[in-house]
C-alpha positions in Angstrom: -68.0 11.9 -166.2 -66.2 13.7 -163.4 -63.7 16.3 -164.5 -61.3 15.5 -161.6 -61.2 11.9 -162.7 -60.6 12.9 -166.3 -57.6 14.9 -165.2 -56.4 11.9 -163.1 -56.5 9.4 -165.9 -56.4 11.2 -169.3 -53.3 10.2 -171.4 -51.9 8.4 -168.3 -50.5 4.9 -168.0 -52.1 2.9 -165.3 -50.9 -0.5 -163.9 -53.4 -2.7 -162.0 -51.9 -5.7 -160.2 -54.5 -8.4 -159.9 -56.1 -6.7 -162.8 -58.0 -9.8 -164.1 -59.9 -10.1 -160.9 -63.4 -8.8 -160.1 -62.3 -5.3 -159.0 -59.7 -5.1 -161.7 -62.3 -5.6 -164.4 -64.6 -3.0 -162.8 -61.6 -0.5 -162.6 -60.7 -1.2 -166.3 -64.3 -0.5 -167.4 -64.4 2.9 -165.7 -60.9 4.0 -166.4 -61.3 3.4 -170.1 -64.1 6.1 -170.1 -61.4 8.7 -169.2 -59.1 8.2 -172.2 -56.0 6.7 -170.6 -52.8 6.2 -172.7 -52.8 2.6 -171.6 -53.9 0.2 -168.8 -51.4 -2.5 -168.0 -53.3 -5.5 -166.6 -50.9 -7.5 -164.4 -51.9 -11.0 -163.4 -50.3 -14.5 -163.3 -53.4 -16.2 -164.9 -53.1 -16.3 -168.7 -56.7 -17.7 -169.1 -58.1 -14.7 -167.3 -56.0 -12.4 -169.5 -57.6 -14.0 -172.5 -61.1 -13.4 -171.0 -60.2 -9.7 -170.4 -59.1 -9.4 -174.0 -62.4 -10.8 -175.2 -64.5 -8.8 -172.7 -63.0 -5.5 -174.0 -62.9 -6.6 -177.7 -59.1 -6.5 -177.8 -58.9 -2.8 -177.0 -55.4 -1.6 -178.0 -55.2 0.5 -174.8 -55.0 -2.7 -172.7 -51.6 -4.4 -172.2 -51.8 -7.9 -170.8 -48.8 -8.6 -168.6 -48.4 -12.1 -167.2 -46.6 -11.7 -163.9 -46.6 -12.4 -160.1 -46.1 -9.7 -157.5 -43.6 -12.1 -155.8 -41.3 -11.4 -158.8 -39.7 -8.0 -158.2 -37.8 -7.9 -161.6 -41.1 -8.4 -163.5 -42.8 -5.7 -161.4 -39.9 -3.3 -162.0 -40.2 -3.8 -165.7 -44.0 -3.5 -165.6 -43.9 -0.1 -163.8 -41.5 1.5 -166.3 -43.3 4.7 -167.6 -46.3 4.2 -165.4 -48.1 7.1 -163.8 -50.5 5.3 -161.4 -50.3 1.9 -159.8 -53.4 0.2 -158.3 -52.2 -2.7 -156.2 -55.2 -5.1 -155.9 -53.3 -8.5 -156.2 -53.7 -10.7 -153.1 -54.5 -14.1 -151.8 -57.9 -13.6 -150.2 -59.6 -16.8 -149.1 -59.6 -16.4 -145.3 -60.1 -20.0 -144.2 -57.6 -21.4 -146.7 -55.0 -18.8 -145.8 -55.1 -19.9 -142.2 -53.4 -23.2 -143.3 -51.0 -21.5 -145.7 -49.5 -18.6 -143.7 -46.1 -18.7 -145.4 -47.5 -18.5 -148.9 -49.8 -15.7 -147.9 -46.9 -13.7 -146.6 -45.0 -14.2 -149.9 -47.8 -12.7 -151.9 -49.6 -10.3 -149.6 -46.6 -8.9 -147.7 -43.5 -9.5 -149.8 -45.5 -8.8 -152.9 -46.6 -5.4 -151.5 -42.9 -4.6 -150.7 -42.0 -5.4 -154.3 -44.8 -3.1 -155.6 -43.5 -0.2 -153.4 -39.9 -0.8 -154.5 -40.9 -0.9 -158.2 -42.9 2.3 -157.8 -39.9 4.1 -156.2 -37.5 2.7 -158.8 -39.6 4.1 -161.6 -40.7 7.3 -159.8 -44.4 6.5 -160.2 -46.7 9.4 -159.5 -49.3 7.7 -157.3 -49.8 4.2 -155.9 -52.8 2.9 -154.1 -53.2 -0.3 -152.0 -56.5 -2.1 -151.9 -56.9 -3.1 -148.3 -59.8 -4.7 -146.4 -61.9 -4.3 -143.2 -60.0 -7.4 -142.0 -56.9 -5.2 -141.6 -58.7 -3.2 -138.9 -57.8 -4.9 -135.6 -56.8 -8.1 -137.5 -57.6 -11.6 -136.1 -56.7 -13.8 -139.1 -53.8 -14.3 -141.5 -55.3 -12.4 -144.3 -56.1 -9.4 -142.1 -52.7 -9.4 -140.5 -51.0 -9.4 -143.9 -53.2 -6.6 -145.1 -52.5 -4.7 -141.9 -48.7 -5.0 -142.6 -49.4 -4.0 -146.3 -51.1 -0.8 -145.0 -48.1 -0.1 -142.8 -45.7 -0.7 -145.7 -47.6 1.9 -147.8 -47.7 4.4 -145.0 -44.1 4.1 -144.0 -43.0 4.2 -147.7 -44.7 7.6 -148.0 -42.4 9.0 -145.3 -39.1 7.3 -146.2 -39.2 7.8 -149.9 -36.6 10.6 -149.9 -36.8 12.8 -153.0 -39.1 10.4 -154.9 -42.4 11.9 -155.9 -44.6 8.8 -155.3 -47.7 9.4 -153.2 -48.7 6.2 -151.4 -52.2 5.8 -150.1 -54.8 3.1 -149.5 -58.5 2.2 -149.2 -60.2 -0.1 -146.8 -63.6 -1.9 -147.4 -65.2 -5.3 -147.2 -66.6 -7.7 -149.8 -68.1 -6.2 -152.9 -71.6 -7.3 -153.8 -71.5 -10.2 -156.3 -67.7 -10.3 -156.4 -65.8 -13.5 -156.6 -66.2 -15.5 -153.4 -68.8 -13.1 -151.9 -71.9 -14.3 -150.2 -74.6 -13.5 -152.7 -73.4 -15.9 -155.5 -72.5 -18.5 -152.8 -76.0 -18.4 -151.2 -77.8 -18.3 -154.6 -75.9 -21.4 -155.7 -77.2 -23.3 -152.6 -80.7 -22.0 -153.1 -80.8 -23.1 -156.8 -79.5 -26.6 -155.7 -82.2 -26.8 -153.1 -79.8 -27.7 -150.3 -79.3 -26.2 -146.8 -77.8 -22.8 -146.7 -74.7 -22.8 -144.4 -74.5 -19.8 -142.0 -71.7 -19.5 -139.5 -73.6 -17.3 -137.0 -77.0 -15.8 -137.0 -75.7 -12.6 -135.5 -73.4 -12.0 -138.5 -73.5 -8.5 -140.1 -71.7 -7.1 -143.2 -71.3 -3.8 -144.9 -72.9 -3.2 -148.3 -70.6 -1.9 -151.1 -71.3 -2.2 -154.8 -68.6 -2.5 -157.5 -69.4 1.1 -158.5 -68.9 2.2 -154.9 -65.6 0.4 -154.7 -64.3 2.0 -157.9 -65.4 5.5 -156.8 -63.6 5.1 -153.5 -60.4 4.2 -155.3 -60.8 7.1 -157.7 -61.5 9.6 -154.9 -58.6 8.3 -152.9 -56.2 8.8 -155.8 -57.6 12.3 -156.4 -57.6 13.6 -152.7 -54.6 11.7 -151.2 -51.5 13.6 -150.0 -49.9 10.4 -148.8 -50.0 7.9 -146.0 -53.7 8.0 -145.3 -56.5 5.5 -145.6 -59.9 6.2 -147.2 -62.9 4.4 -145.8 -66.4 4.6 -147.3 -69.5 5.5 -145.3 -71.7 2.4 -145.9 -74.9 0.8 -144.7 -74.7 -2.8 -143.3 -77.1 -5.7 -143.3 -77.8 -8.8 -141.3 -76.8 -11.9 -143.2 -80.0 -13.6 -142.1 -81.9 -10.8 -143.8 -79.8 -11.3 -147.0 -80.7 -15.0 -147.0 -84.4 -14.2 -146.6 -84.3 -11.7 -149.5 -82.6 -14.2 -151.8 -85.0 -17.0 -150.8 -87.9 -14.6 -151.7 -86.2 -13.8 -155.0 -86.1 -17.5 -155.9 -89.4 -18.4 -154.2 -87.3 -21.0 -152.3 -87.7 -22.7 -148.9 -84.2 -23.8 -148.2 -83.4 -24.2 -144.5 -80.5 -22.4 -142.8 -77.8 -24.7 -141.2 -75.7 -22.9 -138.6 -72.2 -24.3 -138.9 -70.1 -22.1 -136.6 -67.4 -19.6 -137.4 -64.7 -20.7 -139.9 -61.0 -20.2 -139.1 -60.3 -16.5 -138.9 -63.9 -15.3 -139.5 -65.4 -12.3 -137.7 -69.1 -11.9 -136.7 -69.0 -8.2 -137.5 -66.9 -6.1 -139.9 -64.9 -3.2 -138.5 -63.3 -0.5 -140.7 -62.1 2.1 -138.1 -60.9 1.0 -134.6 -60.9 3.1 -131.4 -57.2 4.0 -131.7 -57.8 5.4 -135.2 -60.8 7.5 -134.4 -58.9 10.5 -133.0 -57.0 11.0 -136.3 -60.0 10.4 -138.6 -61.8 13.1 -140.6 -65.3 13.0 -142.0 -65.1 14.1 -145.7 -67.9 13.9 -148.2 -69.1 10.2 -148.2 -65.9 8.9 -146.7 -63.8 8.8 -143.6 -60.1 9.6 -143.9 -57.7 8.1 -141.3 -54.5 10.1 -141.2 -51.1 8.3 -140.7 -50.2 7.3 -137.1 -46.5 8.4 -137.8 -47.5 11.7 -139.4 -46.1 13.8 -136.5 -42.9 11.8 -135.9 -40.0 14.4 -136.2 -37.6 11.6 -137.1 -39.5 10.7 -140.2 -40.8 14.0 -141.5 -44.1 15.7 -141.8 -46.7 15.9 -144.5 -48.7 19.1 -144.2 -52.3 18.1 -143.5 -53.3 21.7 -144.1 -52.6 21.0 -147.8 -55.3 18.3 -147.9 -58.8 19.0 -149.1 -60.2 16.8 -146.4 -58.4 18.7 -143.6 -60.9 20.6 -141.5 -60.5 20.5 -137.7 -64.2 20.7 -137.1 -64.7 17.4 -139.1 -62.2 15.4 -137.0 -63.9 12.5 -135.1 -64.0 12.2 -131.3 -65.0 9.4 -129.0 -68.3 11.2 -128.4 -69.1 11.0 -132.1 -67.8 7.5 -132.7 -66.1 4.8 -130.6 -65.3 2.7 -133.7 -66.9 2.0 -137.1 -68.5 -1.4 -137.2 -71.1 -3.2 -139.3 -73.1 -3.9 -136.2 -73.7 -0.1 -135.7 -74.6 0.7 -139.3 -77.5 -1.7 -139.8 -80.4 -0.8 -142.1 -83.8 -2.6 -142.2 -84.6 -5.5 -144.4 -86.8 -3.3 -146.6 -84.0 -0.8 -147.1 -81.7 -3.7 -148.1 -84.3 -4.7 -150.7 -84.4 -1.1 -152.0 -80.6 -1.1 -152.4 -80.6 -4.4 -154.1 -83.4 -3.4 -156.5 -81.5 -0.2 -157.4 -78.5 -2.3 -158.5 -80.5 -5.0 -160.2 -79.7 -7.7 -157.7 -83.3 -8.7 -157.1 
């Protein structure tokens, strides 16, 4: 148990939007260790709320709130008396969202605006937005909406007037074994004995575990001074290596069927682009990208010198890094196996 996290959560009231999802459940499990006053689980799916109640044996510290981030009045009520808001609610299925752009905006953009307004209305202490690698140089609807969500949180940190809320966010890719991630998808195909669909044999992805995602969120909440994005330092893998490892696990001989890129899909993940590098600091096992509007005299200035991550010798340069992409962080197939064994995946 980390003392800084105990100070962060002990006797505090936390609201998690999208709290019945994969990340929400992982966050609940860890936050409960630090004796919070209560955790408000905000989600529109009453069946998932029931599953959360059963999973945590009807823990009285959990408050199950049915609601949609599209509904501002419900969010405003849900954030009354809240200390920390973790905004994880979003529509995420990339290919489906390409054909439902308007609905995606209603949840992922308008919903984020509602979260910000509710936090300011109730003077919440800290709010963190769960973003994605897709927001870095976005090429699809999901990424574009998350990019706007990041900008909403950044701008809100500088236009909040005398409100105390610190707005920050984290950026990472798919969590291993999360809902809709590749491992359960590939394993289901292997178990059925059918061809394994692969969009492109060059495809690479970063490796992050549920524990890693939770620790990133906790560290961001602890270290943030506002307006910055926290990005984890991660290894990456080739998807073809992942398929081979899963086939070995199941002693299977399924064939790979290359189907081409789906709408909005990238071959590689990027988490820091070239324009962000000059304002990025290396810090512990993370990168911290400071706000692009930080020095704008018309908005105001947050003193970076007050941040624990501020150290001029740790700022990135183009010589150190052009961008942060999964194609440049690859580890060997054997190393991927070691990582998977460590987390009980094989």
